[in-house]
C-alpha positions in Angstrom: -54.7 -13.5 108.0 -55.7 -13.9 104.4 -55.7 -17.7 104.5 -58.5 -20.2 105.3 -57.4 -23.2 107.3 -58.5 -26.4 105.6 -57.0 -29.2 107.7 -54.1 -30.0 110.1 -51.0 -31.4 108.4 -48.4 -31.9 111.1 -47.7 -31.0 114.8 -44.3 -30.2 116.3 -42.8 -28.8 119.5 -42.3 -25.4 118.1 -45.1 -25.0 115.6 -48.0 -26.7 113.9 -48.5 -26.9 110.1 -51.9 -26.6 108.4 -53.2 -26.9 104.9 -54.5 -23.5 104.0 -56.2 -21.9 101.0 -55.9 -18.4 99.5 -58.0 -17.6 96.5 -57.3 -20.5 94.1 -54.2 -22.1 95.6 -53.3 -24.3 98.5 -50.5 -23.2 100.9 -48.9 -24.7 104.0 -49.3 -22.5 107.0 -46.8 -22.9 109.8 -48.1 -21.4 113.0 -45.9 -20.8 116.0 -47.2 -22.4 119.2 -49.0 -19.8 121.3 -47.0 -20.6 124.4 -43.7 -20.4 122.5 -44.8 -17.0 121.0 -44.3 -15.6 124.5 -40.6 -16.6 124.3 -38.4 -14.0 122.6 -35.9 -16.5 121.3 -38.7 -18.7 119.8 -40.2 -15.7 118.0 -36.8 -14.7 116.7 -36.0 -18.2 115.4 -39.4 -18.4 113.7 -38.9 -15.0 112.0 -35.3 -16.0 111.1 -36.6 -19.0 109.2 -39.1 -16.9 107.3 -36.4 -14.3 106.4 -33.8 -16.9 105.5 -36.0 -19.1 103.3 -37.5 -16.0 101.7 -34.0 -15.2 100.3 -33.7 -18.7 98.7 -35.1 -19.3 95.2 -34.7 -22.9 94.1 -36.9 -25.6 92.6 -35.9 -28.0 95.4 -36.6 -25.8 98.4 -40.2 -25.1 99.5 -40.7 -21.3 99.1 -41.9 -18.9 101.7 -44.8 -16.8 100.4 -45.8 -14.7 103.4 -45.0 -14.1 107.1 -47.2 -12.2 109.4 -49.0 -12.1 112.8 -52.8 -12.8 112.8 -54.4 -9.6 114.1 -57.2 -11.4 115.9 -55.3 -14.1 117.8 -51.8 -12.7 117.8 -50.4 -15.9 116.2 -47.1 -15.8 114.3 -47.4 -17.7 111.0 -45.5 -18.4 107.8 -47.3 -19.2 104.6 -45.3 -21.5 102.4 -45.5 -23.4 99.2 -47.6 -26.5 99.7 -46.0 -29.7 98.5 -48.7 -32.1 97.3 -46.9 -35.4 98.2 -45.3 -37.3 101.1 -42.0 -37.1 103.0 -39.4 -39.8 102.7 -40.2 -41.2 106.1 -43.8 -41.8 105.1 -42.6 -43.3 101.8 -40.3 -45.8 103.5 -43.0 -46.8 106.0 -45.5 -47.3 103.2 -43.1 -49.3 101.2 -42.2 -51.5 104.2 -45.8 -52.2 104.9 -46.2 -53.5 101.4 -43.0 -55.5 101.6 -41.3 -53.3 99.0 -37.9 -51.6 98.8 -37.4 -48.2 97.2 -35.4 -48.8 93.9 -31.8 -47.5 93.9 -32.6 -45.3 90.9 -35.4 -43.6 92.8 -33.3 -43.1 96.0 -30.5 -41.6 94.0 -32.8 -39.3 92.0 -34.4 -38.1 95.2 -31.1 -37.4 97.0 -29.7 -35.7 93.9 -32.5 -33.2 94.0 -32.2 -32.7 97.7 -28.5 -32.1 97.2 -29.2 -29.5 94.5 -31.4 -27.6 97.0 -28.8 -27.8 99.7 -26.1 -26.6 97.4 -28.1 -23.6 96.5 -28.7 -22.9 100.2 -25.1 -23.4 101.1 -24.0 -20.9 98.5 -26.7 -18.3 99.1 -25.7 -14.6 99.6 -27.4 -11.7 101.2 -28.6 -8.4 99.6 -25.0 -7.0 99.8 -23.4 -10.1 98.2 -22.0 -11.5 101.4 -22.2 -15.3 102.0 -24.9 -16.4 104.4 -22.9 -19.5 105.5 -26.3 -21.3 105.8 -26.4 -24.7 107.5 -29.8 -26.5 107.6 -28.8 -28.6 110.6 -32.0 -30.8 110.4 -31.7 -32.7 107.1 -33.6 -36.0 107.6 -36.2 -38.3 106.1 -39.1 -36.2 107.5 -37.7 -32.9 106.1 -37.4 -34.0 102.5 -40.7 -34.0 100.6 -41.4 -35.8 97.4 -44.3 -34.4 95.4 -46.6 -36.7 93.4 -45.1 -35.0 90.4 -41.7 -36.3 91.3 -40.2 -32.9 92.4 -38.3 -33.1 95.7 -38.5 -30.2 98.2 -36.4 -29.4 101.3 -38.5 -28.1 104.1 -38.2 -26.9 107.7 -35.3 -24.5 108.1 -36.5 -23.9 111.7 -33.1 -24.5 113.3 -30.9 -23.4 110.4 -27.9 -21.3 111.2 -26.6 -18.4 109.1 -25.0 -15.0 109.4 -28.5 -13.6 109.5 -29.5 -15.6 112.6 -30.7 -13.5 115.5 -30.5 -16.5 117.9 -27.2 -18.2 118.1 -26.7 -21.7 119.6 -24.4 -21.6 122.6 -21.3 -23.8 122.5 -22.2 -27.3 123.8 -25.9 -26.9 123.0 -27.1 -29.6 120.5 -30.0 -29.0 118.0 -31.2 -31.5 115.5 -32.3 -35.2 115.2 -29.8 -37.5 116.9 -29.6 -40.1 114.1 -28.8 -37.6 111.4 -26.3 -35.4 113.1 -22.7 -35.1 112.1 -20.1 -36.0 114.9 -19.3 -32.3 115.3 -23.0 -31.5 115.7 -23.4 -34.3 118.3 -20.5 -32.8 120.3 -21.9 -29.3 120.2 -19.0 -28.0 118.1 -19.2 -25.4 115.4 -20.6 -26.8 112.1 -20.6 -25.8 108.5 -22.3 -27.1 105.3 -20.5 -30.5 105.6 -22.9 -31.4 108.5 -25.8 -31.3 106.0 -23.9 -33.4 103.5 -23.3 -35.9 106.2 -27.0 -36.0 107.1 -27.9 -36.4 103.4 -25.5 -39.4 103.3 -27.4 -40.9 106.2 -30.7 -40.4 104.3 -29.3 -42.1 101.2 -28.1 -45.0 103.4 -31.6 -45.5 104.9 -33.4 -45.2 101.6 -31.2 -47.8 100.0 -31.0 -50.3 102.9 -34.4 -49.7 104.5 -32.5 -49.7 107.8 -31.7 -47.0 110.4 -28.0 -46.0 110.0 -27.2 -44.9 113.5 -29.4 -46.8 115.9 -30.0 -46.7 119.7 -32.7 -46.8 122.3 -32.0 -43.2 123.4 -30.7 -40.0 121.7 -27.5 -40.4 123.7 -27.0 -44.0 122.3 -27.7 -42.7 118.8 -25.3 -39.8 119.1 -22.6 -42.1 120.6 -23.0 -44.4 117.5 -22.5 -41.3 115.2 -19.4 -40.2 117.0 -17.9 -43.7 117.0 -18.9 -44.3 113.4 -20.8 -47.4 114.5 -23.0 -48.6 111.7 -23.4 -51.7 109.5 -22.0 -51.6 106.0 -24.8 -51.6 103.4 -23.5 -54.7 101.7 -23.9 -56.6 105.0 -27.6 -55.7 105.0 -28.5 -56.0 101.3 -27.2 -58.8 99.0 -25.6 -57.4 95.8 -25.6 -53.9 97.1 -23.8 -51.8 94.3 -20.1 -51.3 95.2 -20.0 -47.8 93.7 -23.0 -46.7 95.7 -21.6 -48.2 99.0 
């Protein structure tokens, strides 16, 4: 479309993300995989994400700027606000390599901003004033970006559920990252905004302990740990862990 691709940023099962440029600004361009573009449900989910995030307007949510199909290649793409920074997973890995831990104050500040973005999404309404009942369903370290200016942005609403969704998850079908799912999500039950709050709690645990909350060699083992509530108390991992924070 109107964007020049500068470099690849990330690759996923559904779409790839590129750094793009339009006039004097950088953007993130999410491009639906060409093979997935042949699947009706995949196209619908991709467009659902664009429509949904386009209705959100909050400092802690990466904004959608444009959605279109490239006329030359027939590729579906979403142009989004580019966050000049790193995701929390990258931050934790970098800190670990340097033998550092992320300070409690930083972890709490990051999660507070992410919570503010989620709160806005959870309370969003459509053009007619009806609640969207939006659930992100994929809150995790890799979907929370921290800009070099300190501003936190939620990204990737690709599997979000709302009243606007054209693709509905069938009962018993599980979507999301195993270690961050709520017990209800693990069991394929109906979920609401509390599943995102649960996932954000897992993020806070991992930021402040430097350890995976719900561990396992396979997704099944991780989900079993979630359902059983099988995790180590933060104070057993970190000496002098603040009681109020635990």
